[in-house]
C-alpha positions as CSV (number, residue, x, y, z in Angstrom):
1,M,6.5,45.1,-9.0
2,T,5.5,42.2,-6.7
3,T,5.1,38.7,-8.2
4,A,2.6,36.4,-6.6
5,T,4.1,33.2,-5.2
6,R,3.1,30.3,-7.5
7,T,2.7,26.8,-6.2
8,F,4.8,23.9,-7.5
9,H,1.7,22.5,-9.4
10,Q,1.2,25.9,-11.0
11,R,4.8,26.0,-12.2
12,I,4.6,22.5,-13.5
13,R,1.3,23.3,-15.4
14,D,3.0,26.2,-17.0
15,A,6.3,24.5,-17.8
16,R,5.1,21.0,-18.8
17,P,1.5,21.0,-20.0
18,D,2.1,17.5,-21.5
19,V,2.8,16.1,-18.0
20,V,-0.4,17.6,-16.7
21,K,-2.4,16.2,-19.6
22,R,-0.9,12.7,-19.0
23,Q,-1.7,12.9,-15.3
24,A,-5.3,13.9,-16.0
25,K,-5.6,10.9,-18.4
26,N,-4.5,8.5,-15.7
27,V,-6.8,9.8,-12.9
28,H,-9.3,7.0,-13.3
29,K,-6.6,4.3,-13.7
30,R,-4.9,5.4,-10.5
31,E,-8.2,5.4,-8.6
32,I,-9.0,1.9,-9.7
33,A,-5.5,0.6,-9.1
34,M,-5.3,2.0,-5.6
35,K,-8.7,0.6,-4.7
36,L,-7.8,-2.9,-6.0
37,R,-4.5,-2.8,-4.1
38,V,-6.2,-1.7,-0.9
39,L,-8.7,-4.5,-1.2
40,R,-5.9,-7.1,-1.8
41,D,-3.9,-5.8,1.2
42,A,-6.9,-5.7,3.4
43,V,-7.6,-9.4,2.9
44,G,-3.9,-10.3,3.2
45,M,-3.5,-11.7,-0.3
46,T,-0.5,-11.6,-2.7
47,Q,-0.8,-10.9,-6.4
48,A,-0.1,-14.6,-6.9
49,D,-3.1,-15.4,-4.7
50,V,-5.4,-13.1,-6.7
51,A,-4.1,-14.5,-10.0
52,R,-4.8,-18.1,-8.8
53,N,-8.3,-17.3,-7.4
54,S,-9.3,-15.2,-10.5
55,D,-7.9,-17.5,-13.2
56,M,-5.8,-14.6,-14.5
57,K,-2.1,-14.4,-14.8
58,E,0.1,-12.6,-12.2
59,P,1.4,-10.0,-14.8
60,T,-2.2,-9.1,-15.5
61,I,-2.8,-8.5,-11.8
62,A,0.3,-6.4,-11.6
63,R,-0.8,-4.3,-14.6
64,M,-4.3,-3.8,-13.0
65,E,-2.5,-2.4,-9.9
66,A,-0.2,-0.2,-11.9
67,L,-0.8,3.5,-11.5
68,S,-0.7,4.2,-15.2
69,G,-1.6,2.4,-18.4
70,P,-4.9,1.2,-19.8
71,V,-7.9,1.0,-17.5
72,P,-8.9,-2.7,-16.9
73,S,-12.1,-4.1,-18.3
74,L,-15.1,-4.4,-16.1
75,D,-14.9,-8.1,-16.4
76,S,-11.3,-8.1,-15.2
77,I,-12.1,-5.8,-12.3
78,S,-15.0,-8.1,-11.3
79,R,-12.8,-11.2,-11.4
80,Y,-10.2,-9.5,-9.3
81,V,-12.7,-8.2,-6.7
82,E,-14.5,-11.5,-6.5
83,A,-11.1,-13.3,-6.1
84,C,-10.5,-11.2,-3.0
85,G,-14.0,-11.8,-1.6
86,G,-14.9,-8.2,-2.2
87,H,-17.9,-6.5,-3.7
88,H,-18.2,-3.6,-6.2
89,D,-20.9,-1.4,-7.7
90,L,-21.0,0.4,-11.0
91,V,-22.5,3.9,-10.7
92,I,-23.6,5.7,-13.8
93,T,-24.9,9.3,-13.4
94,H,-25.6,12.3,-15.5
95,G,-23.2,15.1,-14.5
96,D,-20.8,15.2,-11.6
97,L,-21.2,13.1,-8.5
98,P,-21.6,15.0,-5.3
């Protein structure tokens, strides 16, 4: 009897469904955090710079850039992006985006 080779991710899904569920929950948070960090790095700012320009505290900026945890509010995201001189759009659609 031949057993098909399973990928690492398949084995994790089978062994630790709780981890898979937690990772899925953090997908949006990770995407937002990475985009914020990329923006900040692109303009050569530190977290302290963003905090000062946005009138938020540095630990708040660090939490916004963390890959897990609560998703920041739209107001906080706007303040962060504007502090970096960036722009953002909110897209709302019905169904999946292409």
